FIKOL-237985 format. One line per field, with one value per residue (C-alpha): residue number from 1; residue in three letters; x negated, y negated, z. Coordinates in steps of 0.05 Angstrom, whole numbers, padded with zeros to 5 digits. Layout:
! residues N
n: c(NUM_...)
res: c(ala_...)
x: c(X_...)
y: c(Y_...)
z: c(Z_...)
***
This chain:
! residues 550
n: c(1_2_3_4_5_6_7_8_9_10_11_12_13_14_15_16_17_18_19_20_21_22_23_24_25_26_27_28_29_30_31_32_33_34_35_36_37_38_39_40_41_42_43_44_45_46_47_48_49_50_51_52_53_54_55_56_57_58_59_60_61_62_63_64_65_66_67_68_69_70_71_72_73_74_75_76_77_78_79_80_81_82_83_84_85_86_87_88_89_90_91_92_93_94_95_96_97_98_99_100_101_102_103_104_105_106_107_108_109_110_111_112_113_114_115_116_117_118_119_120_121_122_123_124_125_126_127_128_129_130_131_132_133_134_135_136_137_138_139_140_141_142_143_144_145_146_147_148_149_150_151_152_153_154_155_156_157_158_159_160_161_162_163_164_165_166_167_168_169_170_171_172_173_174_175_176_177_178_179_180_181_182_183_184_185_186_187_188_189_190_191_192_193_194_195_196_197_198_199_200_201_202_203_204_205_206_207_208_209_210_211_212_213_214_215_216_217_218_219_220_221_222_223_224_225_226_227_228_229_230_231_232_233_234_235_236_237_238_239_240_241_242_243_244_245_246_247_248_249_250_251_252_253_254_255_256_257_258_259_260_261_262_263_264_265_266_267_268_269_270_271_272_273_274_275_276_277_278_279_280_281_282_283_284_285_286_287_288_289_290_291_292_293_294_295_296_297_298_299_300_301_302_303_304_305_306_307_308_309_310_311_312_313_314_315_316_317_318_319_320_321_322_323_324_325_326_327_328_329_330_331_332_333_334_335_336_337_338_339_340_341_342_343_344_345_346_347_348_349_350_351_352_353_354_355_356_357_358_359_360_361_362_363_364_365_366_367_368_369_370_371_372_373_374_375_376_377_378_379_380_381_382_383_384_385_386_387_388_389_390_391_392_393_394_395_396_397_398_399_400_401_402_403_404_405_406_407_408_409_410_411_412_413_414_415_416_417_418_419_420_421_422_423_424_425_426_427_428_429_430_431_432_433_434_435_436_437_438_439_440_441_442_443_444_445_446_447_448_449_450_451_452_453_454_455_456_457_458_459_460_461_462_463_464_465_466_467_468_469_470_471_472_473_474_475_476_477_478_479_480_481_482_483_484_485_486_487_488_489_490_491_492_493_494_495_496_497_498_499_500_501_502_503_504_505_506_507_508_509_510_511_512_513_514_515_516_517_518_519_520_521_522_523_524_525_526_527_528_529_530_531_532_533_534_535_536_537_538_539_540_541_542_543_544_545_546_547_548_549_550)
res: c(met_gly_ser_arg_arg_arg_tyr_ala_leu_phe_gly_leu_val_ser_thr_leu_val_gly_met_gly_ile_gly_his_leu_val_ala_ala_leu_leu_asn_pro_asp_ser_ser_pro_val_leu_ala_val_gly_ser_gln_val_ile_asp_leu_thr_pro_val_ser_met_lys_glu_trp_ala_ile_arg_thr_phe_glu_thr_glu_asn_gly_asn_leu_asp_lys_val_val_leu_val_gly_ser_val_phe_val_gly_val_leu_val_leu_ala_ala_val_ala_gly_val_leu_ala_arg_thr_arg_leu_leu_trp_gly_ala_ala_leu_leu_ile_val_met_val_ala_ala_ala_ala_gly_ala_ala_met_asn_arg_pro_ser_ala_asp_ala_leu_asp_leu_val_pro_ser_leu_ile_thr_ala_leu_thr_gly_val_leu_thr_leu_val_leu_leu_asp_arg_leu_ser_arg_gly_ala_ser_leu_ser_val_ala_leu_ser_pro_ala_pro_thr_lys_lys_arg_leu_val_leu_thr_glu_asp_ser_arg_asp_gly_val_ser_pro_asp_thr_ser_ala_thr_ala_thr_pro_thr_glu_glu_asp_ala_thr_val_thr_ser_ser_ala_ser_ala_thr_arg_arg_thr_val_leu_val_ala_gly_ala_val_leu_thr_ala_ile_ala_ala_ala_ala_gly_gly_ala_gly_arg_trp_ile_gly_thr_leu_arg_ala_arg_pro_glu_asp_ile_ala_leu_pro_asp_pro_ser_pro_gly_gly_ala_leu_gly_pro_leu_gln_ala_gly_leu_glu_glu_arg_phe_ser_asp_ile_thr_pro_leu_arg_val_ser_asn_ala_asp_phe_tyr_arg_val_asp_thr_arg_leu_asp_thr_pro_val_val_asp_ser_glu_gly_trp_thr_leu_thr_val_asp_gly_asp_val_glu_asn_glu_leu_thr_ile_thr_phe_asp_glu_leu_leu_ala_met_pro_met_val_glu_arg_asp_ile_thr_leu_thr_cys_val_ser_asn_ser_val_gly_gly_lys_tyr_val_gly_gly_ala_arg_trp_leu_gly_val_pro_leu_lys_asp_val_leu_asp_met_ala_gly_val_gly_ser_lys_ala_asp_gln_ile_leu_ser_thr_asp_phe_asp_gly_met_thr_ile_ser_thr_pro_leu_asp_leu_ala_thr_asp_gly_arg_glu_ala_leu_ile_ala_val_gly_met_asn_gly_glu_ala_leu_pro_arg_glu_his_gly_phe_pro_val_arg_leu_val_ile_pro_gly_leu_tyr_gly_phe_ile_ser_ala_thr_lys_trp_leu_thr_lys_ile_thr_leu_thr_thr_tyr_ala_glu_gln_glu_ser_tyr_trp_thr_lys_arg_asn_trp_asp_thr_val_ala_pro_ile_lys_pro_ser_ala_arg_ile_asp_thr_pro_arg_ala_leu_thr_thr_leu_asp_pro_gly_glu_val_leu_val_gly_gly_val_ala_trp_ala_gln_asn_asn_asp_gly_val_thr_lys_val_gln_val_gln_ile_asp_gly_asp_gly_trp_val_asp_ala_glu_leu_gly_pro_asp_val_asn_asp_val_tyr_trp_arg_gln_trp_tyr_tyr_gln_trp_thr_asp_ala_lys_pro_gly_ser_his_lys_ile_ala_ala_arg_val_val_asp_gly_glu_gly_glu_val_gln_thr_ala_ala_arg_ala_glu_pro_phe_pro_gly_gly_ser_ser_gly_ile_his_thr_phe_leu_val_thr_val_ala_gly)
x: c(-00064_-00030_00044_00039_-00010_00033_00095_00057_00040_00113_00130_00077_00099_00173_00158_00114_00168_00221_00176_00157_00228_00252_00197_00217_00290_00271_00228_00289_00336_00299_00225_00238_00283_00226_00222_00147_00147_00207_00172_00108_00145_00178_00110_00084_00142_00131_00055_00028_-00002_-00071_-00073_-00051_-00106_-00157_-00136_-00141_-00211_-00235_-00211_-00228_-00271_-00300_-00243_-00186_-00159_-00148_-00107_-00042_-00076_-00099_-00030_00006_-00047_-00037_00038_00028_-00018_00032_00088_00046_00031_00105_00118_00070_00106_00173_00145_00121_00189_00222_00181_00219_00285_00298_00350_00299_00250_00304_00330_00262_00255_00324_00305_00242_00281_00335_00282_00260_00332_00341_00279_00304_00372_00341_00320_00364_00383_00395_00459_00490_00452_00387_00407_00404_00328_00329_00388_00353_00289_00325_00364_00303_00258_00307_00323_00249_00237_00296_00268_00198_00225_00268_00210_00164_00212_00223_00147_00145_00201_00163_00101_00140_00167_00100_00066_00022_-00051_-00059_-00080_-00105_-00051_-00051_-00046_-00033_-00064_-00061_-00127_-00097_-00044_-00100_-00130_-00178_-00183_-00134_-00157_-00157_-00191_-00128_-00096_-00027_-00012_00031_00098_00124_00171_00111_00075_00137_00144_00070_00075_00138_00103_00044_00091_00132_00069_00047_00116_00108_00039_00063_00125_00083_00035_00092_00128_00065_00055_00127_00115_00052_00087_00148_00105_00062_00123_00151_00086_00084_00156_00140_00080_00124_00177_00124_00099_00106_00166_00154_00171_00158_00142_00162_00111_00102_00144_00112_00064_00066_00011_-00062_-00124_-00173_-00214_-00287_-00339_-00349_-00415_-00402_-00428_-00496_-00494_-00454_-00450_-00409_-00333_-00302_-00271_-00206_-00192_-00160_-00092_-00122_-00173_-00128_-00119_-00055_-00031_00042_00084_00100_00073_00095_00100_00171_00208_00255_00285_00291_00357_00398_00356_00387_00363_00414_00405_00451_00455_00452_00462_00514_00520_00506_00469_00461_00408_00394_00325_00341_00369_00305_00262_00302_00285_00225_00161_00094_00025_-00014_-00082_-00073_-00114_-00075_-00101_-00074_-00069_-00102_-00165_-00222_-00282_-00318_-00260_-00234_-00161_-00165_-00162_-00152_-00105_-00064_00010_00069_00137_00193_00177_00212_00234_00274_00315_00325_00348_00399_00426_00424_00391_00434_00413_00406_00357_00285_00267_00268_00283_00264_00285_00258_00297_00294_00313_00243_00245_00192_00202_00170_00175_00220_00179_00115_00146_00172_00116_00090_00051_00067_00105_00129_00181_00131_00143_00073_00002_-00060_-00021_00020_00085_00076_00049_00098_00050_00046_00120_00153_00199_00195_00155_00141_00073_00064_-00007_-00043_-00002_-00020_00018_00060_00098_00094_00086_00148_00143_00202_00242_00318_00345_00329_00368_00364_00372_00339_00289_00339_00391_00349_00282_00240_00201_00136_00168_00199_00128_00102_00060_00056_00113_00066_00003_-00038_-00098_-00162_-00223_-00277_-00338_-00353_-00420_-00414_-00488_-00531_-00491_-00497_-00551_-00582_-00656_-00683_-00746_-00790_-00793_-00732_-00663_-00596_-00545_-00476_-00401_-00336_-00305_-00236_-00203_-00133_-00103_-00161_-00171_-00211_-00285_-00337_-00397_-00420_-00480_-00527_-00568_-00626_-00650_-00616_-00655_-00621_-00561_-00578_-00529_-00514_-00499_-00424_-00387_-00328_-00279_-00211_-00166_-00158_-00117_-00166_-00230_-00299_-00358_-00427_-00499_-00565_-00634_-00672_-00742_-00787_-00756_-00811_-00814_-00774_-00702_-00665_-00598_-00557_-00496_-00452_-00400_-00355_-00345_-00277_-00254_-00239_-00311_-00293_-00341_-00312_-00304_-00352_-00300_-00284_-00210_-00178_-00126_-00068_-00028_-00048_-00109_-00183_-00238_-00313_-00376_-00392_-00459_-00499_-00568_-00610_-00679_-00734_-00781_-00855)
y: c(-00540_-00497_-00489_-00413_-00419_-00473_-00430_-00369_-00413_-00432_-00358_-00348_-00408_-00389_-00317_-00340_-00388_-00334_-00283_-00333_-00353_-00281_-00258_-00313_-00292_-00219_-00237_-00269_-00211_-00146_-00143_-00078_-00115_-00159_-00148_-00137_-00089_-00052_-00040_-00021_00030_00059_00065_00103_00152_00164_00169_00240_00272_00279_00204_00186_00229_00198_00128_00145_00174_00120_00059_00082_00031_00025_-00020_00018_00039_-00009_00038_-00001_-00067_-00043_-00015_-00080_-00119_-00074_-00084_-00159_-00162_-00123_-00170_-00231_-00202_-00192_-00262_-00292_-00253_-00281_-00351_-00341_-00314_-00375_-00419_-00388_-00381_-00397_-00342_-00288_-00310_-00315_-00246_-00214_-00247_-00220_-00150_-00152_-00172_-00120_-00066_-00092_-00094_-00022_-00002_-00038_-00005_00064_00066_00114_00061_00004_-00037_-00093_-00146_-00119_-00145_-00218_-00228_-00201_-00245_-00306_-00287_-00281_-00346_-00386_-00359_-00373_-00443_-00459_-00434_-00477_-00538_-00530_-00516_-00580_-00622_-00593_-00604_-00675_-00686_-00656_-00702_-00762_-00742_-00735_-00806_-00837_-00880_-00851_-00873_-00945_-00956_-01015_-01052_-01100_-01173_-01223_-01291_-01353_-01332_-01267_-01305_-01341_-01275_-01268_-01198_-01186_-01183_-01111_-01121_-01136_-01079_-01066_-01085_-01034_-01061_-01065_-01007_-00964_-00977_-00959_-00892_-00875_-00892_-00849_-00789_-00794_-00802_-00741_-00698_-00721_-00702_-00631_-00624_-00652_-00608_-00546_-00563_-00577_-00514_-00472_-00504_-00486_-00414_-00410_-00444_-00398_-00335_-00358_-00374_-00305_-00273_-00316_-00298_-00225_-00230_-00263_-00210_-00156_-00180_-00126_-00128_-00140_-00070_-00046_00028_00074_00112_00186_00232_00269_00319_00286_00235_00245_00221_00175_00204_00220_00172_00186_00192_00124_00093_00123_00124_00067_00096_00156_00146_00130_00188_00149_00106_00039_00023_-00031_00018_00079_00102_00089_00129_00126_00108_00038_-00025_-00068_-00062_-00042_-00083_-00039_-00069_-00026_-00058_-00028_00035_00103_00175_00223_00298_00338_00397_00468_00448_00461_00388_00330_00275_00200_00172_00097_00070_00055_00125_00154_00113_00138_00211_00245_00222_00256_00233_00276_00268_00290_00282_00267_00284_00263_00316_00266_00267_00291_00327_00276_00227_00173_00194_00228_00198_00215_00176_00182_00187_00175_00206_00254_00328_00347_00412_00373_00338_00402_00438_00383_00393_00468_00495_00543_00610_00591_00533_00544_00471_00406_00352_00285_00219_00149_00084_00078_00149_00178_00252_00300_00374_00413_00489_00499_00558_00518_00457_00502_00553_00522_00464_00399_00362_00292_00241_00186_00114_00095_00097_00086_00053_00007_00010_00038_-00014_-00028_00000_00065_00076_00029_00041_00117_00169_00244_00270_00345_00371_00417_00401_00352_00287_00298_00354_00330_00255_00218_00144_00098_00160_00154_00224_00297_00348_00423_00456_00506_00498_00529_00475_00412_00389_00334_00280_00320_00387_00361_00342_00413_00401_00460_00470_00503_00462_00474_00427_00461_00460_00411_00372_00301_00266_00193_00178_00172_00149_00185_00159_00113_00103_00122_00112_00173_00209_00219_00211_00216_00259_00256_00253_00287_00355_00386_00455_00442_00510_00554_00541_00478_00465_00509_00493_00444_00464_00422_00443_00404_00420_00488_00515_00553_00525_00493_00480_00407_00377_00368_00310_00314_00372_00337_00395_00444_00396_00338_00327_00331_00286_00316_00297_00327_00297_00309_00299_00308_00271_00267_00221_00243_00264_00309_00344_00342_00386_00400_00453_00472_00538_00544_00575_00640_00645_00630_00588_00532_00554_00529_00540_00474_00454_00388_00356_00378_00419_00439_00400_00396_00444_00450_00431_00357_00352_00293_00267_00215_00187_00180_00123_00139)
z: c(-00553_-00606_-00600_-00592_-00534_-00504_-00506_-00480_-00419_-00414_-00409_-00355_-00315_-00320_-00297_-00240_-00215_-00219_-00184_-00129_-00114_-00118_-00070_-00022_-00024_-00014_00046_00078_00060_00049_00028_-00010_-00058_-00083_-00159_-00160_-00100_-00128_-00195_-00159_-00116_-00177_-00211_-00150_-00155_-00229_-00227_-00237_-00175_-00208_-00223_-00152_-00123_-00170_-00149_-00075_-00084_-00131_-00092_-00022_00016_00085_00106_00075_00008_-00049_-00092_-00077_-00089_-00157_-00171_-00154_-00193_-00254_-00251_-00243_-00304_-00346_-00325_-00344_-00413_-00426_-00398_-00449_-00504_-00480_-00484_-00555_-00575_-00544_-00591_-00650_-00615_-00542_-00535_-00553_-00500_-00447_-00466_-00455_-00387_-00368_-00392_-00349_-00287_-00302_-00300_-00232_-00208_-00230_-00191_-00129_-00134_-00145_-00072_-00031_00019_-00031_-00028_-00068_-00029_-00057_-00125_-00101_-00108_-00179_-00198_-00169_-00205_-00272_-00264_-00240_-00295_-00351_-00326_-00322_-00393_-00418_-00382_-00410_-00480_-00480_-00454_-00507_-00564_-00540_-00544_-00614_-00637_-00609_-00646_-00711_-00703_-00686_-00740_-00793_-00794_-00818_-00890_-00929_-00967_-01024_-01005_-01062_-01053_-01095_-01126_-01149_-01188_-01224_-01245_-01187_-01156_-01100_-01028_-01006_-00939_-00901_-00861_-00837_-00766_-00726_-00708_-00637_-00654_-00676_-00611_-00571_-00606_-00596_-00523_-00517_-00548_-00499_-00440_-00461_-00468_-00399_-00373_-00401_-00368_-00302_-00302_-00316_-00259_-00211_-00229_-00220_-00152_-00134_-00155_-00112_-00052_-00057_-00063_-00005_00037_00023_00045_00108_00126_00114_00161_00214_00208_00213_00281_00334_00380_00453_00477_00548_00541_00598_00638_00622_00664_00722_00693_00625_00635_00614_00648_00614_00556_00570_00542_00468_00431_00399_00464_00449_00373_00344_00273_00296_00292_00360_00398_00398_00337_00352_00323_00279_00249_00243_00171_00134_00074_00051_-00009_00017_-00016_00043_00118_00134_00186_00226_00289_00351_00371_00314_00307_00318_00308_00279_00288_00243_00195_00222_00295_00348_00370_00323_00360_00352_00398_00407_00420_00493_00502_00473_00519_00578_00562_00594_00560_00552_00528_00480_00446_00374_00311_00247_00178_00110_00056_00008_00050_00007_00036_00079_00071_00119_00123_00191_00261_00334_00379_00443_00429_00475_00460_00472_00457_00392_00425_00477_00424_00384_00447_00459_00389_00391_00327_00287_00257_00184_00184_00163_00151_00189_00138_00168_00136_00144_00144_00068_00050_00043_00063_00091_00104_00161_00169_00230_00255_00255_00289_00345_00353_00417_00388_00423_00370_00389_00370_00384_00407_00430_00404_00446_00502_00458_00420_00351_00303_00247_00195_00235_00241_00291_00325_00321_00282_00283_00305_00296_00309_00261_00199_00145_00150_00087_00123_00195_00207_00183_00199_00211_00229_00230_00217_00230_00190_00204_00137_00089_00033_-00014_00001_00003_-00025_00004_-00033_-00034_-00047_-00111_-00132_-00122_-00060_-00012_00037_00088_00096_00159_00166_00143_00189_00166_00189_00166_00166_00188_00191_00150_00090_00024_-00024_00028_00038_00107_00145_00154_00221_00266_00234_00269_00233_00265_00255_00273_00261_00270_00271_00297_00279_00300_00375_00363_00348_00382_00338_00285_00244_00201_00142_00111_00040_00039_00098_00155_00191_00258_00315_00330_00398_00411_00443_00492_00484_00489_00467_00410_00366_00375_00336_00366_00355_00342_00328_00307_00312_00247_00275_00215_00156_00103_00043_-00017_-00034_00015_00017_00082_00097_00157_00173_00231_00267_00299_00364_00329_00305_00234_00192_00151_00079_00026_-00029_-00062_-00068_-00086_-00040_-00085_-00068_00003_00026_00006_00027_00019_00055_00063_00027_-00002_-00018_00018_00004_00056_00039_00026)
***
């Protein structure tokens, strides 16, 4: 192997070892301080909105979204390219390669410390990464240079040599067939060179295994830490409990989304690259700003307050027409109004600025949060404590508003303020400050571009109109003909979605266009005007082509 390629591998191995050990240390201290995750999070913050929306649309799958996987993978590839460059530089001068590794880790440390809640302890994983990476590079360099020295001292290829015999002294031609025999010293040097090369190879393999083991251990520890706490949720207060949901259409038509989405299948869209681990024992909720009485509420105190259950559909503003980022669930929590009444809202505030455990901020218009909609400080989801990925121990759930202005996860602070005084994360990025969820219908079955059997075809899905007195009709259109009313599933409430279906009885061979739209409780028909998610939510009719086999 050429020396450049060998040193490029040295750079890769050194970086992998540093990253693996650093990730392990971060898992033990604070997962957010992991160098790779810190850089990935910084990249998310710096990525233009249009590129983020493209990534969400492009990498959406049936089982979730791969945009974060692709992001982390891209960061990882970029790091490895720089690592190879550092190795090649170390071949010329070790200091240069080590300096590049340190610069790379310094960038990661800067990203980790850029988080609002970062402290000095968050530097430790980066320092360990830098130290481990540089020491590994030094070790491989010394082993390699030892091997090179051994090769230089090894014997040259044997050559024929002149041997004078008695016959040669008598004028007979000398015997040139004899060859030199390597000395014992030559053999020792050759053996040493081979042994040293083997040492380099073994060391590289062992170090790579250490990197993999450390990274795997860090992931395993993170998974253990992310296990749900054993929390006994209180029963809803008298009058706050709901009866069981009616049977959904999924019991008749399995391809239609369940009326209530399970916790495991509920969509997740946020800026996190990991699953935050926030313990309930040390958690508190602070209510401050333009209030008469600043509050600090512990988790036990929150659980002791009157609880209510509410069936609410959440929708992400990044949800494209026909997209998967919407879901209905039953939430348990304390009415937001009760907590605001305890604090006593002042006369100046027009914004609720909610903050998560890591300093992420979301702004909600105060008038919308308190206009009678049943906003919750939620602790439970579908009869269980909130899963960690959905905001444990506490999150906001405000019906009728897109999640980026209403659904703060891992909530720790509520500040009553004004839009003129403070800007939230999304406001700084020019998303709308008032973003009611737009009515829409989604077709779950059949799938776009699929091939169907002729005859009877089930067309079905879900629809929502949370700000317009709920769903009263869903209509289906085939090949541009007239709109036909579909059959509706259970009517849970105005802020919950409805399932629907339509039996297309005469599907004939060929290509066909299917569309669906919703009519809300105010009699308004869903708009056909196309709009992208940015800055205030997508709109348009869910329409696609299918083929009926001949």
